[in-house]
TORROFI-429888 format. One record per residue (C-alpha): y, x negated, z; residue number from 1; residue in one letter. Coordinates in nm, 4 decimals. Layout:
N
<rec <Y; X; Z>; NUM; 'A'> ...
// end
This chain:
336
<rec <30.9315; 4.9616; 26.1645>; 1; 'X'> <rec <31.0308; 4.6082; 26.0733>; 2; 'X'> <rec <31.3965; 4.5199; 26.0234>; 3; 'X'> <rec <31.6198; 4.2141; 26.0232>; 4; 'X'> <rec <31.8867; 4.2308; 26.2905>; 5; 'X'> <rec <32.1713; 4.0503; 26.4620>; 6; 'X'> <rec <32.1145; 4.0389; 26.8378>; 7; 'X'> <rec <32.4585; 3.8969; 26.9167>; 8; 'X'> <rec <32.7724; 3.8335; 26.7171>; 9; 'X'> <rec <32.7623; 3.4833; 26.5755>; 10; 'X'> <rec <32.3878; 3.4627; 26.6186>; 11; 'X'> <rec <32.1236; 3.4311; 26.3458>; 12; 'X'> <rec <31.9537; 3.7091; 26.1534>; 13; 'X'> <rec <31.6062; 3.7620; 26.3011>; 14; 'X'> <rec <31.3123; 3.9979; 26.2461>; 15; 'X'> <rec <31.2707; 4.2816; 26.4949>; 16; 'X'> <rec <31.1070; 4.6201; 26.5421>; 17; 'X'> <rec <31.3294; 4.9289; 26.5301>; 18; 'X'> <rec <31.2473; 5.2994; 26.5753>; 19; 'X'> <rec <31.1589; 5.4976; 26.2654>; 20; 'X'> <rec <31.4632; 5.6885; 26.1326>; 21; 'X'> <rec <31.4644; 6.0667; 26.1155>; 22; 'X'> <rec <31.6470; 6.2981; 25.8771>; 23; 'X'> <rec <31.9219; 6.4793; 26.0663>; 24; 'X'> <rec <32.1347; 6.7524; 25.9067>; 25; 'X'> <rec <32.2828; 6.6221; 25.5834>; 26; 'X'> <rec <32.0654; 6.3103; 25.5939>; 27; 'X'> <rec <31.8041; 6.1617; 25.3645>; 28; 'X'> <rec <31.5472; 5.9045; 25.4777>; 29; 'X'> <rec <31.4888; 5.6392; 25.2127>; 30; 'X'> <rec <31.1992; 5.3979; 25.1866>; 31; 'X'> <rec <31.3894; 5.0810; 25.0956>; 32; 'X'> <rec <31.2437; 4.8961; 24.7979>; 33; 'X'> <rec <31.5372; 4.6592; 24.7349>; 34; 'X'> <rec <31.8555; 4.5605; 24.9167>; 35; 'X'> <rec <32.1138; 4.3035; 24.8162>; 36; 'X'> <rec <32.2860; 4.0484; 25.0383>; 37; 'X'> <rec <32.6654; 4.0578; 25.0368>; 38; 'X'> <rec <32.9314; 3.8347; 25.1954>; 39; 'X'> <rec <33.0217; 4.1412; 25.4015>; 40; 'X'> <rec <32.6904; 4.1050; 25.5847>; 41; 'X'> <rec <32.7882; 3.7552; 25.6921>; 42; 'X'> <rec <33.1338; 3.8712; 25.7999>; 43; 'X'> <rec <32.9723; 4.1318; 26.0255>; 44; 'X'> <rec <32.7159; 3.8859; 26.1590>; 45; 'X'> <rec <32.9928; 3.6469; 26.2608>; 46; 'X'> <rec <33.2019; 3.9253; 26.4126>; 47; 'X'> <rec <33.4945; 3.8731; 26.1741>; 48; 'X'> <rec <33.5652; 4.2468; 26.1558>; 49; 'X'> <rec <33.4581; 4.3663; 26.5003>; 50; 'X'> <rec <33.8124; 4.4648; 26.5956>; 51; 'X'> <rec <33.8060; 4.7400; 26.3324>; 52; 'X'> <rec <33.4358; 4.7756; 26.2519>; 53; 'X'> <rec <33.2228; 4.7219; 26.5588>; 54; 'X'> <rec <32.8460; 4.7550; 26.5933>; 55; 'X'> <rec <32.6538; 4.7351; 26.9180>; 56; 'X'> <rec <32.3903; 4.4580; 26.8975>; 57; 'X'> <rec <32.1138; 4.4532; 26.8104>; 58; 'X'> <rec <32.1925; 4.6038; 26.4704>; 59; 'X'> <rec <32.0313; 4.5664; 26.1286>; 60; 'X'> <rec <32.2385; 4.4247; 25.8469>; 61; 'X'> <rec <32.2449; 4.5458; 25.4867>; 62; 'X'> <rec <32.4799; 4.7756; 25.2932>; 63; 'X'> <rec <32.3067; 4.8223; 24.9549>; 64; 'X'> <rec <31.9760; 4.9846; 24.8750>; 65; 'X'> <rec <31.7489; 5.1092; 24.6032>; 66; 'X'> <rec <31.4503; 5.3081; 24.7117>; 67; 'X'> <rec <31.2541; 5.6328; 24.7251>; 68; 'X'> <rec <31.3343; 5.9454; 24.9276>; 69; 'X'> <rec <31.0653; 6.0147; 25.1906>; 70; 'X'> <rec <31.2342; 6.2871; 25.3984>; 71; 'X'> <rec <31.5250; 6.5293; 25.3575>; 72; 'X'> <rec <31.7308; 6.6864; 25.6345>; 73; 'X'> <rec <31.8681; 7.0369; 25.6686>; 74; 'X'> <rec <32.1411; 7.1271; 25.4246>; 75; 'X'> <rec <32.0468; 6.8702; 25.1612>; 76; 'X'> <rec <31.9777; 7.0187; 24.8188>; 77; 'X'> <rec <32.0729; 6.7387; 24.5789>; 78; 'X'> <rec <31.7749; 6.5153; 24.6619>; 79; 'X'> <rec <31.4029; 6.5693; 24.7110>; 80; 'X'> <rec <31.1092; 6.3665; 24.8384>; 81; 'X'> <rec <31.0034; 6.1226; 24.5675>; 82; 'X'> <rec <31.3472; 6.0798; 24.4091>; 83; 'X'> <rec <31.4491; 5.7250; 24.3231>; 84; 'X'> <rec <31.7972; 5.6602; 24.4610>; 85; 'X'> <rec <32.0635; 5.3960; 24.5234>; 86; 'X'> <rec <32.3415; 5.3774; 24.7813>; 87; 'X'> <rec <32.6067; 5.1709; 24.9457>; 88; 'X'> <rec <32.5601; 5.3257; 25.2896>; 89; 'X'> <rec <32.8727; 5.4118; 25.4815>; 90; 'X'> <rec <33.0230; 5.1977; 25.7541>; 91; 'X'> <rec <32.8785; 5.2742; 26.0940>; 92; 'X'> <rec <32.5365; 5.3508; 25.9429>; 93; 'X'> <rec <32.4408; 5.0230; 25.7812>; 94; 'X'> <rec <32.0975; 4.8625; 25.8099>; 95; 'X'> <rec <31.9265; 4.8432; 25.4722>; 96; 'X'> <rec <31.7487; 4.5186; 25.5685>; 97; 'X'> <rec <31.4751; 4.7446; 25.7021>; 98; 'X'> <rec <31.1691; 4.9266; 25.5784>; 99; 'X'> <rec <31.3413; 5.2659; 25.5969>; 100; 'X'> <rec <31.6869; 5.4030; 25.6741>; 101; 'X'> <rec <31.8525; 5.7407; 25.7231>; 102; 'X'> <rec <32.1460; 5.7789; 25.4839>; 103; 'X'> <rec <32.4154; 6.0439; 25.4531>; 104; 'X'> <rec <32.3272; 6.2355; 25.1364>; 105; 'X'> <rec <32.6882; 6.2035; 25.0170>; 106; 'X'> <rec <32.6375; 5.8267; 24.9869>; 107; 'X'> <rec <32.3364; 5.8545; 24.7545>; 108; 'X'> <rec <32.3145; 5.8536; 24.3761>; 109; 'X'> <rec <32.0194; 5.8668; 24.1371>; 110; 'X'> <rec <31.8825; 5.5240; 24.0477>; 111; 'X'> <rec <31.9795; 5.4275; 23.6917>; 112; 'X'> <rec <31.6580; 5.4799; 23.4979>; 113; 'X'> <rec <31.7080; 5.1673; 23.2871>; 114; 'X'> <rec <31.7129; 4.9356; 23.5904>; 115; 'X'> <rec <31.4299; 4.7987; 23.7983>; 116; 'X'> <rec <31.4431; 4.8513; 24.1728>; 117; 'X'> <rec <31.5618; 4.4919; 24.2179>; 118; 'X'> <rec <31.8359; 4.5334; 23.9589>; 119; 'X'> <rec <31.9417; 4.8685; 24.1031>; 120; 'X'> <rec <31.9585; 4.7221; 24.4522>; 121; 'X'> <rec <32.2210; 4.4767; 24.3280>; 122; 'X'> <rec <32.4555; 4.7456; 24.1985>; 123; 'X'> <rec <32.6085; 4.9797; 24.4601>; 124; 'X'> <rec <32.8556; 4.7723; 24.6624>; 125; 'X'> <rec <32.9885; 4.5574; 24.3803>; 126; 'X'> <rec <33.0128; 4.8443; 24.1324>; 127; 'X'> <rec <33.2015; 5.0648; 24.3760>; 128; 'X'> <rec <33.4237; 4.7777; 24.4888>; 129; 'X'> <rec <33.5107; 4.6835; 24.1306>; 130; 'X'> <rec <33.5979; 5.0426; 24.0399>; 131; 'X'> <rec <33.7994; 5.1084; 24.3549>; 132; 'X'> <rec <33.9988; 4.7851; 24.3264>; 133; 'X'> <rec <34.0729; 4.8165; 23.9552>; 134; 'X'> <rec <34.1239; 5.1917; 23.9260>; 135; 'X'> <rec <34.2205; 5.3286; 24.2656>; 136; 'X'> <rec <34.4271; 5.0361; 24.3928>; 137; 'X'> <rec <34.5551; 4.8488; 24.0860>; 138; 'X'> <rec <34.5552; 5.1433; 23.8386>; 139; 'X'> <rec <34.4583; 4.9101; 23.5524>; 140; 'X'> <rec <34.5661; 5.0368; 23.2107>; 141; 'X'> <rec <34.4482; 4.9341; 22.8619>; 142; 'X'> <rec <34.6146; 4.6128; 22.7499>; 143; 'X'> <rec <34.7007; 4.4889; 23.0978>; 144; 'X'> <rec <34.6033; 4.1379; 23.2013>; 145; 'X'> <rec <34.3554; 4.0943; 23.4866>; 146; 'X'> <rec <34.2623; 3.7637; 23.6530>; 147; 'X'> <rec <33.9257; 3.7638; 23.8321>; 148; 'X'> <rec <33.8413; 3.4746; 24.0618>; 149; 'X'> <rec <33.4760; 3.3810; 24.1031>; 150; 'X'> <rec <33.3679; 3.5502; 23.7822>; 151; 'X'> <rec <33.0082; 3.4304; 23.8092>; 152; 'X'> <rec <32.9488; 3.5879; 24.1498>; 153; 'X'> <rec <32.8076; 3.9307; 24.2220>; 154; 'X'> <rec <33.1463; 4.0973; 24.2590>; 155; 'X'> <rec <33.3376; 3.8877; 24.0060>; 156; 'X'> <rec <33.0824; 3.9424; 23.7298>; 157; 'X'> <rec <33.1050; 4.3172; 23.7864>; 158; 'X'> <rec <33.4855; 4.3186; 23.7977>; 159; 'X'> <rec <33.4960; 4.1421; 23.4595>; 160; 'X'> <rec <33.2753; 4.4095; 23.3034>; 161; 'X'> <rec <33.4600; 4.7043; 23.4566>; 162; 'X'> <rec <33.7995; 4.5570; 23.3609>; 163; 'X'> <rec <33.6839; 4.5158; 22.9998>; 164; 'X'> <rec <33.5536; 4.8741; 23.0042>; 165; 'X'> <rec <33.9035; 4.9814; 23.1089>; 166; 'X'> <rec <34.0546; 4.7960; 22.8130>; 167; 'X'> <rec <34.2066; 4.5023; 22.9987>; 168; 'X'> <rec <34.2520; 4.1431; 22.8845>; 169; 'X'> <rec <34.0470; 3.9437; 23.1368>; 170; 'X'> <rec <34.0679; 3.5861; 23.2579>; 171; 'X'> <rec <33.8358; 3.4357; 23.5154>; 172; 'X'> <rec <33.7717; 3.1153; 23.7079>; 173; 'X'> <rec <33.4177; 2.9727; 23.7223>; 174; 'X'> <rec <33.2400; 2.6393; 23.7516>; 175; 'X'> <rec <33.1294; 2.4433; 23.4447>; 176; 'X'> <rec <32.7735; 2.5777; 23.4541>; 177; 'X'> <rec <32.8982; 2.9387; 23.4383>; 178; 'X'> <rec <33.1520; 2.9175; 23.1558>; 179; 'X'> <rec <32.9082; 3.0558; 22.8979>; 180; 'X'> <rec <32.7961; 3.3345; 23.1325>; 181; 'X'> <rec <33.1567; 3.4435; 23.1917>; 182; 'X'> <rec <33.2223; 3.4662; 22.8192>; 183; 'X'> <rec <32.9022; 3.6637; 22.7672>; 184; 'X'> <rec <33.0233; 3.9113; 23.0302>; 185; 'X'> <rec <33.3368; 3.9658; 22.8240>; 186; 'X'> <rec <33.6006; 3.7360; 22.9741>; 187; 'X'> <rec <33.8756; 3.6572; 22.7206>; 188; 'X'> <rec <33.9904; 3.3406; 22.8988>; 189; 'X'> <rec <33.7708; 3.1211; 23.1178>; 190; 'X'> <rec <33.9118; 2.8461; 23.3388>; 191; 'X'> <rec <33.6667; 2.5864; 23.4686>; 192; 'X'> <rec <33.7818; 2.5207; 23.8256>; 193; 'X'> <rec <33.5634; 2.2107; 23.8521>; 194; 'X'> <rec <33.7548; 2.0454; 23.5677>; 195; 'X'> <rec <34.0965; 1.8850; 23.5971>; 196; 'X'> <rec <34.2736; 2.1970; 23.4690>; 197; 'X'> <rec <34.4377; 2.4162; 23.7337>; 198; 'X'> <rec <34.4384; 2.7888; 23.6539>; 199; 'X'> <rec <34.7995; 2.8080; 23.7711>; 200; 'X'> <rec <34.8973; 2.5610; 23.4979>; 201; 'X'> <rec <34.7393; 2.7490; 23.2072>; 202; 'X'> <rec <34.7650; 3.1194; 23.2944>; 203; 'X'> <rec <35.0756; 3.3390; 23.3144>; 204; 'X'> <rec <35.1905; 3.6986; 23.2943>; 205; 'X'> <rec <34.9015; 3.8670; 23.4760>; 206; 'X'> <rec <34.9362; 4.2224; 23.6023>; 207; 'X'> <rec <34.6427; 4.2170; 23.8439>; 208; 'X'> <rec <34.4584; 3.9488; 24.0391>; 209; 'X'> <rec <34.1229; 4.0304; 24.2000>; 210; 'X'> <rec <34.0489; 3.7705; 24.4666>; 211; 'X'> <rec <33.7202; 3.7010; 24.6448>; 212; 'X'> <rec <33.8069; 3.3420; 24.7407>; 213; 'X'> <rec <34.1182; 3.3657; 24.9570>; 214; 'X'> <rec <34.3227; 3.0808; 25.1007>; 215; 'X'> <rec <34.5234; 2.8657; 24.8632>; 216; 'X'> <rec <34.3596; 3.0277; 24.5607>; 217; 'X'> <rec <34.5077; 3.3637; 24.6575>; 218; 'X'> <rec <34.8513; 3.2153; 24.7262>; 219; 'X'> <rec <34.8638; 3.0229; 24.3978>; 220; 'X'> <rec <34.7469; 3.3293; 24.2076>; 221; 'X'> <rec <35.0810; 3.4931; 24.2695>; 222; 'X'> <rec <35.2522; 3.2252; 24.0642>; 223; 'X'> <rec <35.0737; 3.3436; 23.7481>; 224; 'X'> <rec <35.1655; 3.7106; 23.7909>; 225; 'X'> <rec <35.4407; 3.9124; 23.6331>; 226; 'X'> <rec <35.6949; 4.0835; 23.8646>; 227; 'X'> <rec <35.5599; 4.4157; 23.9828>; 228; 'X'> <rec <35.1959; 4.3073; 23.9612>; 229; 'X'> <rec <34.9428; 4.3386; 24.2406>; 230; 'X'> <rec <34.7044; 4.0881; 24.3987>; 231; 'X'> <rec <34.4040; 4.2526; 24.5641>; 232; 'X'> <rec <34.1803; 4.0512; 24.7952>; 233; 'X'> <rec <33.8432; 4.1565; 24.9299>; 234; 'X'> <rec <33.8223; 3.8625; 25.1726>; 235; 'X'> <rec <34.1593; 3.8961; 25.3416>; 236; 'X'> <rec <34.3708; 3.8508; 25.5245>; 237; 'X'> <rec <34.3727; 4.2198; 25.6194>; 238; 'X'> <rec <34.7115; 4.3901; 25.6024>; 239; 'X'> <rec <34.8659; 4.6697; 25.8135>; 240; 'X'> <rec <34.7574; 4.9335; 25.5611>; 241; 'X'> <rec <34.3950; 4.8373; 25.6260>; 242; 'X'> <rec <34.4314; 4.8979; 26.0005>; 243; 'X'> <rec <34.5701; 5.2443; 25.9326>; 244; 'X'> <rec <34.3022; 5.3299; 25.6735>; 245; 'X'> <rec <34.0312; 5.2150; 25.9157>; 246; 'X'> <rec <34.1636; 5.4550; 26.1794>; 247; 'X'> <rec <34.2977; 5.1750; 26.4006>; 248; 'X'> <rec <34.6761; 5.2061; 26.3618>; 249; 'X'> <rec <34.7408; 5.0230; 26.6867>; 250; 'X'> <rec <34.6042; 4.7104; 26.5203>; 251; 'X'> <rec <34.8622; 4.7269; 26.2402>; 252; 'X'> <rec <35.0936; 4.4724; 26.4125>; 253; 'X'> <rec <34.8001; 4.2312; 26.4451>; 254; 'X'> <rec <34.7149; 4.2715; 26.0779>; 255; 'X'> <rec <35.0816; 4.2232; 25.9914>; 256; 'X'> <rec <35.0748; 3.8898; 26.1720>; 257; 'X'> <rec <34.7483; 3.7814; 26.0072>; 258; 'X'> <rec <34.8797; 3.8598; 25.6592>; 259; 'X'> <rec <35.2380; 3.7480; 25.7128>; 260; 'X'> <rec <35.2078; 3.4340; 25.4995>; 261; 'X'> <rec <35.0453; 3.5984; 25.1997>; 262; 'X'> <rec <35.2823; 3.8951; 25.2084>; 263; 'X'> <rec <35.5772; 3.6550; 25.2217>; 264; 'X'> <rec <35.4399; 3.4748; 24.9154>; 265; 'X'> <rec <35.4018; 3.8081; 24.7384>; 266; 'X'> <rec <35.7635; 3.9028; 24.8067>; 267; 'X'> <rec <35.8808; 3.5627; 24.6854>; 268; 'X'> <rec <35.7172; 3.6270; 24.3479>; 269; 'X'> <rec <35.8112; 3.9968; 24.3424>; 270; 'X'> <rec <35.4504; 4.1141; 24.3452>; 271; 'X'> <rec <35.2457; 4.3263; 24.5821>; 272; 'X'> <rec <34.9540; 4.2269; 24.8036>; 273; 'X'> <rec <34.6707; 4.4528; 24.9181>; 274; 'X'> <rec <34.3538; 4.3917; 25.1159>; 275; 'X'> <rec <34.0722; 4.6231; 25.0060>; 276; 'X'> <rec <33.7632; 4.7201; 25.2032>; 277; 'X'> <rec <33.5448; 4.9365; 24.9849>; 278; 'X'> <rec <33.3988; 5.2682; 25.0955>; 279; 'X'> <rec <33.0779; 5.4580; 25.0220>; 280; 'X'> <rec <33.0996; 5.7210; 24.7469>; 281; 'X'> <rec <32.7783; 5.8656; 24.6072>; 282; 'X'> <rec <32.9483; 6.0784; 24.3416>; 283; 'X'> <rec <33.1373; 5.7825; 24.1948>; 284; 'X'> <rec <32.8256; 5.5676; 24.2189>; 285; 'X'> <rec <32.6390; 5.8236; 24.0083>; 286; 'X'> <rec <32.9077; 5.7961; 23.7390>; 287; 'X'> <rec <32.8876; 5.4176; 23.7473>; 288; 'X'> <rec <32.5098; 5.4408; 23.7252>; 289; 'X'> <rec <32.5478; 5.6163; 23.3924>; 290; 'X'> <rec <32.7496; 5.3191; 23.2652>; 291; 'X'> <rec <32.4542; 5.0938; 23.3503>; 292; 'X'> <rec <32.2162; 5.3240; 23.1659>; 293; 'X'> <rec <32.4530; 5.3249; 22.8668>; 294; 'X'> <rec <32.4553; 4.9441; 22.8579>; 295; 'X'> <rec <32.8285; 4.9231; 22.9333>; 296; 'X'> <rec <32.7566; 4.7430; 23.2611>; 297; 'X'> <rec <32.4682; 4.5195; 23.3582>; 298; 'X'> <rec <32.3677; 4.3690; 23.6920>; 299; 'X'> <rec <32.3859; 3.9918; 23.7284>; 300; 'X'> <rec <32.1130; 3.8613; 23.9591>; 301; 'X'> <rec <32.0862; 3.5122; 24.1014>; 302; 'X'> <rec <31.7362; 3.5489; 24.2458>; 303; 'X'> <rec <31.5139; 3.7763; 24.4522>; 304; 'X'> <rec <31.3492; 3.7161; 24.7879>; 305; 'X'> <rec <31.0556; 3.8983; 24.9454>; 306; 'X'> <rec <31.1428; 4.1243; 25.2391>; 307; 'X'> <rec <30.9604; 3.8857; 25.4713>; 308; 'X'> <rec <31.2017; 3.6114; 25.3598>; 309; 'X'> <rec <31.5220; 3.8027; 25.4380>; 310; 'X'> <rec <31.6460; 3.5243; 25.6662>; 311; 'X'> <rec <31.6194; 3.2790; 25.3755>; 312; 'X'> <rec <31.8048; 3.5211; 25.1481>; 313; 'X'> <rec <32.0957; 3.5496; 25.3921>; 314; 'X'> <rec <32.1102; 3.1712; 25.4321>; 315; 'X'> <rec <32.1092; 3.1284; 25.0534>; 316; 'X'> <rec <32.4221; 3.3436; 25.0268>; 317; 'X'> <rec <32.5950; 3.1923; 25.3305>; 318; 'X'> <rec <32.5441; 2.8425; 25.1926>; 319; 'X'> <rec <32.7347; 2.9406; 24.8784>; 320; 'X'> <rec <32.4387; 2.8842; 24.6484>; 321; 'X'> <rec <32.4307; 3.2253; 24.4830>; 322; 'X'> <rec <32.5341; 3.2726; 24.1172>; 323; 'X'> <rec <32.5180; 3.6487; 24.1008>; 324; 'X'> <rec <32.3530; 3.8950; 24.3367>; 325; 'X'> <rec <32.0777; 3.7954; 24.5774>; 326; 'X'> <rec <31.8283; 4.0791; 24.6237>; 327; 'X'> <rec <31.5594; 4.1357; 24.8850>; 328; 'X'> <rec <31.2588; 4.3282; 24.7530>; 329; 'X'> <rec <30.9840; 4.5033; 24.9481>; 330; 'X'> <rec <30.6424; 4.5946; 24.8173>; 331; 'X'> <rec <30.5421; 4.9570; 24.8578>; 332; 'X'> <rec <30.3266; 5.0059; 25.1641>; 333; 'X'> <rec <30.0146; 5.2248; 25.1403>; 334; 'X'> <rec <30.1058; 5.5843; 25.2132>; 335; 'X'> <rec <30.4791; 5.5529; 25.1391>; 336; 'X'> 
// end
C-alpha cells in the first residue's frame, strides 16, 4: 500500500510502499479517508523527540485519522467492519499518512455523525490535547482566566472552545487577520500580536497559560499570571516529569537541564510550569465527539490536500502558513 514516510531523521517526507496491515488481537484495521498534519509530525521527522520517542526509519508519519473499519482482530467487540471511526493513534503505532493502518481498538471512537470525513480527521489530537491540558493538568474551574497563545491555529482554536465550555474567561493572541475568528470562537479578550500592543502590557491575573509558541512568549507569559497559576506548554522545553511519564526516568536530569531557564522563571513569579505530551484515549475522544455533534465544539480547518499531495501538506504546515488544521483526504478506492 502507498504511504508517506521518513527514511532518515531530518530527511524529507517521501512516498513509499509499505506492507498491508493486519488485525492482531485487540486491533482494528482502518481504511484512512482523512488525516491531519500536526506540528508533532514535524518534530518526529526532525528527530526532536527521538531520545524519548524513537522510531526506526523508514516510518510513516501521521497521528490523526478518520476512516472506515475494514478488519477486526480477536477480542474486539466495540467495532465492526463498515463503522466510521476517528482516532489519535498511540505513540509507537503512528502512520496515518497511509492508505490503511492497524489501530489499537482502545484508541478508536465513533466518527461524529455531524462532521465530514475531512472535518473529523482534524479533531482527535487537538481535542484530546485541549481536554488533557485544561482538565487533567490545569484543572480549570468556572470563572478562572485562561490565556491561549496562537488562538487561530488548530490547537489554539480548540483550546479556546474547550475553555469556554468549562466556563473560563479566555484571552488569546492572534494576528490581525484572525481577530474576528478568535472572537467568533468565544475568546473574551483578543490581543493582536502583529500590532504594537504587547500581551504582557495589557493582560494580568491569569490562572492558566496554554502555550504552543515557546521561547520568549512562554517566558513573558508568566508575568501575566497570578501566583499559584500554571503555564502548560505543548512545544517544550520538556521537564523531568515528562521523562518519567514517558518511561525514561534516566533522562530526567537531561530534561531538568533543558527546562532549567523556564522553571527558574516560573519560580520567580510563583507559578508552575508543565510540559504536556498528549496521549491516545478512545473513550475520552468519544465523549468529545458528542460535543462536536451537539455544536459545542467545531473543527477549524485551514485547507485540505489530496492524499497524493501529502508532501505539500506537510510543507504547508512546516512553513507556518496554516490557519487552522491542515487535512489530507483520500478518495475511496474501488473495493474498500
